C-alpha positions as CSV (number, residue, x, y, z in Angstrom):
1,M,0.0,0.0,0.0
2,R,2.8,2.4,0.9
3,R,4.6,1.5,-2.3
4,S,1.5,2.2,-4.4
5,F,1.0,5.5,-2.7
6,R,4.6,6.5,-3.2
7,S,4.4,5.5,-6.8
8,M,1.3,7.6,-7.3
9,K,3.0,10.6,-5.7
10,W,5.9,10.3,-8.0
11,R,3.7,10.0,-11.1
12,F,1.8,13.1,-9.9
13,F,5.1,14.9,-9.4
14,W,6.4,14.2,-12.9
15,L,3.0,15.1,-14.4
16,L,3.1,18.5,-12.5
17,L,6.6,19.1,-13.7
18,A,5.6,18.4,-17.3
19,V,2.7,20.8,-17.1
20,V,4.9,23.6,-15.6
21,G,7.5,23.0,-18.3
22,V,5.0,23.0,-21.2
23,C,3.3,26.1,-19.8
24,W,6.6,28.0,-19.5
25,L,7.6,26.9,-23.0
26,Y,4.3,28.1,-24.4
27,L,4.6,31.5,-22.7
28,T,8.2,32.2,-23.7
29,Y,8.7,30.5,-27.1
30,H,9.4,33.0,-29.9
31,T,8.6,36.1,-27.9
32,Y,11.5,38.1,-29.6
33,G,11.8,40.4,-26.6
34,N,8.2,41.4,-26.6
35,W,7.5,39.9,-23.2
36,S,4.6,42.1,-22.1
37,F,2.7,41.7,-25.3
38,A,3.4,37.9,-25.6
39,L,2.5,37.3,-21.9
40,A,-0.7,39.3,-22.1
41,L,-1.9,37.5,-25.2
42,R,-0.7,34.0,-24.3
43,G,-1.5,34.4,-20.6
44,K,-5.2,34.8,-21.4
45,K,-5.2,31.7,-23.5
46,L,-3.3,29.8,-20.8
47,A,-5.9,30.8,-18.2
48,A,-8.6,29.5,-20.4
49,F,-6.7,26.2,-20.8
50,V,-6.4,25.9,-17.0
51,L,-10.1,26.6,-16.4
52,V,-11.4,24.3,-19.2
53,G,-9.0,21.6,-18.1
54,I,-10.2,21.7,-14.5
55,A,-13.9,21.8,-15.6
56,A,-13.5,18.9,-18.0
57,A,-11.7,16.7,-15.4
58,F,-13.9,17.4,-12.5
59,S,-17.2,17.1,-14.4
60,T,-16.4,14.0,-16.4
61,I,-14.9,12.0,-13.5
62,S,-17.9,12.9,-11.2
63,F,-20.3,12.1,-14.0
64,Q,-18.7,8.7,-14.7
65,T,-18.8,7.8,-11.0
66,M,-22.4,8.8,-10.8
67,T,-23.4,6.7,-13.9
68,Q,-20.9,3.8,-13.1
69,N,-19.7,4.0,-16.7
70,H,-16.3,5.1,-18.0
71,F,-17.6,5.6,-21.6
72,L,-20.2,8.3,-20.8
73,T,-19.5,12.1,-20.6
74,P,-21.8,14.9,-19.4
75,N,-22.4,15.8,-23.1
76,I,-24.8,12.9,-23.3
77,L,-27.3,15.2,-21.5
78,G,-27.4,17.3,-24.7
79,L,-25.6,20.4,-23.4
80,D,-23.4,20.7,-26.5
81,S,-26.4,20.4,-28.8
82,L,-28.2,23.0,-26.7
83,Y,-25.3,25.4,-27.0
84,V,-25.3,25.0,-30.8
85,F,-29.0,25.5,-30.9
86,V,-28.8,28.7,-28.8
87,Q,-26.0,30.1,-31.0
88,T,-27.8,29.2,-34.2
89,F,-31.2,30.6,-33.1
90,L,-29.5,33.9,-32.0
91,F,-27.7,34.2,-35.3
92,F,-30.9,33.4,-37.2
93,T,-33.0,36.0,-35.4
94,A,-30.5,38.8,-34.5
95,G,-28.4,38.6,-37.7
96,G,-24.9,37.3,-38.2
97,Q,-23.2,40.7,-38.4
98,Q,-24.4,41.7,-35.0
99,M,-23.7,38.3,-33.4
100,A,-20.3,38.0,-35.0
101,G,-19.0,40.9,-32.9
102,T,-18.0,40.8,-29.3
103,M,-20.4,38.6,-27.4
104,S,-22.3,40.6,-24.8
105,F,-22.3,39.7,-21.2
106,R,-26.0,39.0,-21.3
107,L,-25.5,36.5,-24.1
108,F,-22.8,34.7,-22.1
109,L,-25.1,34.4,-19.1
110,L,-28.0,33.3,-21.3
111,N,-25.9,30.4,-22.6
112,V,-24.9,29.3,-19.1
113,V,-28.4,29.8,-17.6
114,L,-30.1,27.8,-20.4
115,M,-27.7,24.9,-20.3
116,V,-27.7,24.6,-16.5
117,G,-31.4,25.3,-16.0
118,I,-32.6,22.8,-18.6
119,S,-30.3,20.0,-17.5
120,V,-31.1,20.5,-13.7
121,G,-34.8,21.0,-14.3
122,L,-34.9,17.8,-16.4
123,A,-32.9,15.9,-13.8
124,Y,-35.1,17.1,-10.9
125,S,-38.3,16.2,-12.6
126,L,-37.2,12.8,-13.9
127,L,-35.3,11.7,-10.8
128,R,-38.2,12.7,-8.7
129,K,-40.8,10.8,-10.7
130,S,-38.8,7.8,-11.8
131,R,-37.3,6.9,-8.4
132,N,-33.7,7.7,-9.2
133,D,-33.8,6.0,-12.6
134,L,-30.6,7.6,-13.8
135,F,-30.6,5.8,-17.2
136,L,-34.0,7.2,-18.0
137,L,-32.5,10.6,-17.5
138,L,-29.6,9.8,-19.8
139,M,-32.0,8.5,-22.5
140,V,-34.1,11.7,-22.3
141,G,-31.0,13.7,-22.5
142,M,-29.9,11.9,-25.7
143,I,-33.3,12.5,-27.2
144,L,-33.2,16.2,-26.3
145,G,-29.7,16.4,-27.8
146,T,-30.9,14.9,-31.0
147,F,-33.9,17.3,-31.0
148,F,-31.8,20.4,-30.5
149,H,-29.4,19.2,-33.2
150,S,-32.2,18.7,-35.7
151,L,-33.6,22.2,-34.9
152,S,-30.1,23.7,-35.4
153,T,-29.7,21.9,-38.7
154,F,-33.0,23.2,-39.9
155,L,-32.2,26.8,-39.1
156,Q,-28.7,26.5,-40.6
157,V,-30.2,25.2,-43.9
158,I,-32.5,28.1,-44.3
159,M,-30.0,30.7,-43.0
160,D,-28.2,33.1,-45.3
161,P,-24.9,31.5,-46.4
162,N,-22.9,34.5,-45.2
163,E,-24.4,34.3,-41.8
164,Y,-23.9,30.6,-41.7
165,D,-20.2,31.1,-42.5
166,L,-20.0,33.5,-39.5
167,L,-21.8,31.1,-37.3
168,Q,-19.3,28.3,-37.9
169,G,-16.7,30.3,-36.1
170,K,-18.8,30.2,-32.9
171,L,-19.5,26.5,-33.0
172,F,-15.9,25.3,-32.6
173,A,-13.9,25.6,-29.5
174,S,-11.7,28.8,-29.7
175,F,-9.1,29.8,-27.1
176,G,-7.9,32.8,-29.1
177,N,-10.6,35.3,-28.5
178,V,-11.6,34.7,-24.9
179,N,-12.9,37.8,-23.3
180,S,-11.1,38.6,-20.0
181,Q,-14.4,39.7,-18.4
182,Y,-16.0,36.3,-19.0
183,L,-12.8,34.6,-18.0
184,L,-12.9,36.2,-14.5
185,L,-16.5,35.2,-13.9
186,A,-16.1,31.7,-15.3
187,G,-12.9,31.3,-13.3
188,C,-14.5,32.2,-10.0
189,V,-17.4,29.8,-10.5
190,I,-15.3,26.9,-11.9
191,I,-12.8,27.1,-9.1
192,G,-15.7,27.4,-6.6
193,V,-17.5,24.3,-8.0
194,A,-14.2,22.4,-8.1
195,V,-13.6,23.2,-4.4
196,V,-17.1,21.9,-3.6
197,L,-16.6,18.7,-5.5
198,W,-13.2,18.3,-3.9
199,H,-14.8,18.7,-0.5
200,N,-17.4,16.0,-1.4
201,S,-14.8,13.6,-2.9
202,Y,-15.3,11.1,0.0
203,A,-19.0,10.8,-0.8
204,L,-18.0,10.2,-4.4
205,D,-15.6,7.5,-3.2
206,V,-18.5,5.8,-1.5
207,L,-20.8,6.2,-4.6
208,H,-18.1,4.5,-6.6
209,L,-18.9,1.3,-4.7
210,G,-22.5,1.3,-6.2
211,Q,-25.8,2.9,-5.6
212,D,-27.1,0.3,-3.1
213,Q,-23.9,0.4,-1.1
214,A,-23.9,4.2,-1.1
215,Q,-27.5,4.2,0.3
216,S,-26.7,1.6,2.9
217,L,-23.7,3.8,4.0
218,G,-25.9,6.8,4.6
219,I,-25.9,8.8,1.4
220,S,-29.2,10.2,0.2
221,L,-28.9,9.1,-3.3
222,S,-31.6,11.3,-5.0
223,Q,-30.3,14.5,-3.3
224,F,-26.7,13.7,-4.0
225,Q,-27.4,12.9,-7.7
226,L,-29.2,16.1,-8.1
227,F,-26.4,18.0,-6.4
228,L,-23.8,16.3,-8.7
229,L,-25.8,17.1,-11.8
230,L,-26.0,20.8,-10.7
231,M,-22.2,21.0,-10.2
232,I,-21.5,19.1,-13.5
233,S,-23.9,21.2,-15.5
234,L,-22.3,24.4,-14.1
235,L,-18.8,23.2,-15.1
236,V,-19.9,22.1,-18.6
237,G,-22.1,25.1,-19.2
238,L,-19.4,27.6,-18.2
239,S,-16.6,26.0,-20.1
240,T,-18.8,25.6,-23.2
241,A,-20.0,29.2,-23.1
242,L,-16.5,30.3,-22.5
243,V,-14.6,28.6,-25.4
244,G,-17.2,26.4,-27.2
245,P,-17.9,22.7,-27.1
246,V,-15.0,20.3,-26.5
247,T,-16.7,17.0,-26.5
248,F,-14.0,14.3,-26.1
249,L,-11.6,16.2,-23.8
250,G,-13.2,14.9,-20.6
251,F,-13.4,11.4,-21.8
252,I,-9.7,11.3,-22.7
253,V,-8.4,12.9,-19.5
254,A,-10.7,10.9,-17.2
255,N,-9.7,7.5,-18.6
256,I,-6.0,8.3,-18.8
257,S,-6.3,9.4,-15.1
258,Y,-7.8,6.0,-14.1
259,Q,-4.9,4.2,-15.8
260,M,-2.1,6.5,-14.5
261,M,-3.2,6.9,-10.9
262,D,-4.6,3.3,-10.5
263,T,-6.9,4.3,-7.6
264,F,-10.6,4.8,-6.9
265,Q,-10.1,7.8,-4.7
266,H,-11.3,11.0,-6.4
267,R,-8.9,13.5,-5.1
268,P,-5.9,12.1,-6.9
269,L,-8.1,11.5,-9.9
270,F,-9.3,15.1,-9.9
271,A,-5.8,16.5,-9.6
272,A,-4.2,14.2,-12.2
273,G,-7.1,14.7,-14.6
274,S,-6.9,18.5,-14.4
275,L,-3.1,18.4,-15.0
276,I,-3.5,15.9,-18.0
277,A,-6.2,18.2,-19.5
278,I,-4.1,21.3,-19.2
279,L,-1.0,19.4,-20.6
280,F,-3.1,18.2,-23.5
281,L,-4.6,21.6,-24.3
282,V,-1.3,23.5,-24.0
283,C,0.7,21.0,-26.1
284,G,-2.1,21.0,-28.7
285,Q,-2.2,24.8,-29.0
286,F,1.6,25.0,-29.0
287,F,1.9,22.6,-32.0
288,I,-1.0,24.3,-33.8
289,E,0.5,27.7,-33.5
290,H,4.1,26.9,-34.2
291,L,4.1,23.7,-36.2
292,F,0.8,23.8,-38.2
293,Q,0.7,27.6,-38.5
294,L,-2.9,27.9,-37.2
295,T,-4.2,25.8,-40.1
296,T,-6.4,23.9,-37.7
297,T,-7.8,24.3,-34.2
298,V,-7.5,22.5,-30.9
299,S,-11.1,21.2,-31.0
300,V,-10.3,19.4,-34.3
301,V,-7.3,17.7,-32.7
302,I,-9.3,16.8,-29.6
303,E,-12.2,15.4,-31.6
304,F,-9.9,13.2,-33.8
305,T,-7.7,12.0,-30.8
306,G,-10.8,11.4,-28.7
307,G,-12.6,9.4,-31.4
308,V,-9.5,7.2,-32.0
309,Y,-9.1,6.7,-28.2
310,F,-12.8,5.9,-27.8
311,V,-12.8,3.2,-30.5
312,G,-9.5,1.8,-29.2
313,K,-11.0,1.6,-25.6
314,I,-14.1,-0.3,-26.9
315,I,-11.9,-2.8,-28.8
316,R,-9.7,-3.3,-25.8
317,E,-12.7,-3.8,-23.4
318,R,-14.2,-6.4,-25.8
319,K,-10.9,-8.3,-25.9
320,Q,-10.7,-8.4,-22.1
321,Q,-14.3,-9.7,-21.8
322,R,-13.6,-12.7,-24.1
């Protein structure tokens, strides 16, 4: 046990060292003496990487513990599709030229409130009526995600082609034009929610044993599930409204954390997952800016890597079951 704990500490130490090194390289590479300009520009991006990484790790690990499934992510509740629908509807009604400008603070709050409100309202009504049937909630979330996706597609088809072109820039994750005003608000809430989940990590450790065992050990399952869905929806809603949808990021970092830390305790998993997400995002942005010359985006790299990793994990799980 001591050897396992010592090994986990060393792995965490090297991971932290790698994150610090990559962040330092990203901030200082090719600055050409313009330190203040480079740090102001890249520092804002780095802050977005840190916040999105923390949100992805905490939300996905908590959601997978709640659902007892390492293949599911919070996006199954349809939050990404809802974000796309809200953006599409606003572009369709208000006009692309007006929406393509700087996103107003009210619009930012509207995205967060809609995503959090619908998911929590749906969870409260279904969990209350169906006696904690979590899988019914997931199925309804998938149906609503498909519904919002179909509405978005319909509006995009009848939209003016020029406005549709402007809309596409809003539907992909972008770390280059993050508004510092939204960054401060999102940062305060994301860090606050992460602290709350960290404080409740021991309850999550118990929930990892199963729903029946958690109830027998004194956890009020319906209240705790609703609490977790509220925290998860806040993290996903804020990170999505801040930079756009990053679907596979949480899936990648959560499953790598399970393999690297080799523990069921959530505090090491939260910490390692956050560092892995930050490392993945910063490395991806570094290569995109300096190797690919901004010909692609981080979201494309994440979607491709996550898709390959997802298929590989399914194949590996099937081989282990045989």
